[in-house]
Every structure is written in structure tokens, then in C-alpha cells.
N, C-alpha and C positions, 0 to 999 in steps of 0.2 A: 504494500499499501505507501502509495504516496504521500509525502508529508509536508502541509505549507512550513514555510517558515515562521517564526515566534511571531513576528508583528504581524503578520499574516492571520492567526489563528487567532488571536487578541482582535484583530479588526472583525473578520468574517465572523467571530463568534457574538457578533453584537447583535441588537434588532439592527433594523431600519431607519427607528427613528435615532437610535446611541450612536452613528456611525454620522463623524463629524472631520468634516475637514477644514482646517487652518491653514489655512493660504500663507506662506513667507513672503512677509513685505520687507523689501530693502531700502535702507536710509533714501530718500526723496522718488522714489520709483512711483510712490503712490499720490502724487501730487494731481491733485483735478484742479483744471483748469477753468475760468468762469465764463459763463454761456458766451458765445458772441452775438452783438447786439444784433438784431433785425430792424432795417430801416421803418419808418411808420410808415410810408407807405403801401408795406406789403400786408395784406390784409389778414386778420389771425382767427383762424377757423372757429368758429361757435363754441366746442367745444373746449379750447384752449385755457378758459378760465374756471371749468368745472374740477372739482375734487379727484386730485391725480391726474386731471389731464385725460381721461380717459371719454370718450364721447356716449352719447346715450345708444341702448338700444333701438336700432331702427323698426318701425314699424312693418309687419308682413308686405303690407301694400309697396311697400319702396324697395323691397329687393330684388324686384323684374321691373323696369321701366324703358321703354324705347327711347331711343334716345335721339336727338334731331342732329342733323349733320356738324349743325357747327357746334355741338356739347362733345361730341365721335372725334371734331379736329382737334377740340381744347384738351381730350383726353391724352388723344395722339400727341400734341406738343408737350404736353407736362410729362409722360410717357419716356419723350426723346430728353427734355432735359433731368430726368430722374438718371436717365442712364449716359448722360455728358457726365454727371455728380458722380455716378458711382464708376464710370473711368476715369477719374480726375482722381476720387479717394484712393483705387488701388494703385494708380501709378505712385502715388505719394505713401504707399503703405513699401516702405523700402525696407532692409534691415537698420537699427537704428533708431529709426521714427517711433515716433510716438501716436496715439491713436490721436491726439488734437490736431497732427501735423493730416491727416487724414482727415480730420472732420473739416477742419479749416479750408483743405483744398475743394471738399464738396462745398459750404459755404460759398466758398470764392466761383463757383459755378453757378451756384443757384440763385445767389444776391446779387451777382454782378449786372 
């Protein structure tokens, strides 16, 4: 019979609620940058001021709707912008870069 090393026997013998992962934090590695400012001319979604920033559940009547050609064009342009932001974030995600660097690159594409 194969035996697990001592640390893993102790870990796997615990119940799921007892398993605790404590990440190692290095000095200065956990700095959280402040949020980037969003210009006032960009409209805020209605749910942004709600607790937790979560939107309300949509009524069943709104789950399927026929979009006008103008609405479809807006969705298409929004998706193209999201794709450019993702490409910028991926390009900024290089070894040694922080998540703030990738966030800033996406921010610059979407807000510029």
C-alpha cells in the first residue's frame, strides 16, 4: 500500500471545512493599487451604486428580446472594444509585470 507523506496525511485527514490555505505574502508583493478614475462623461451602469455592485435579477420577460439593427451594431462595437482591451491586457502581461500593469493597459484602451 502506498503511504502519503506526513503533511499530506494530516491535510487530507481533515474535512473540507477544516482545509485551510494560507497564501504566503512577501514584503511589498500585496500592494493594491487605487482604482483608476473613470471620466464623468462615461455613464455609470444603474447597478454600480447597489450594495456589492451587483445588478438586480432580470425579469423573465427580458431574457429574450429582439434587438434592432442599431442595438446589434452597438453590441458588436462593444465586443470589438472588449477584444481590443483584452489584447492590450494580454500584451501587458509579461514576466515581471503586475496585474495593475495589465489593468492599466485595458483601461487605456477602453477609456481613451
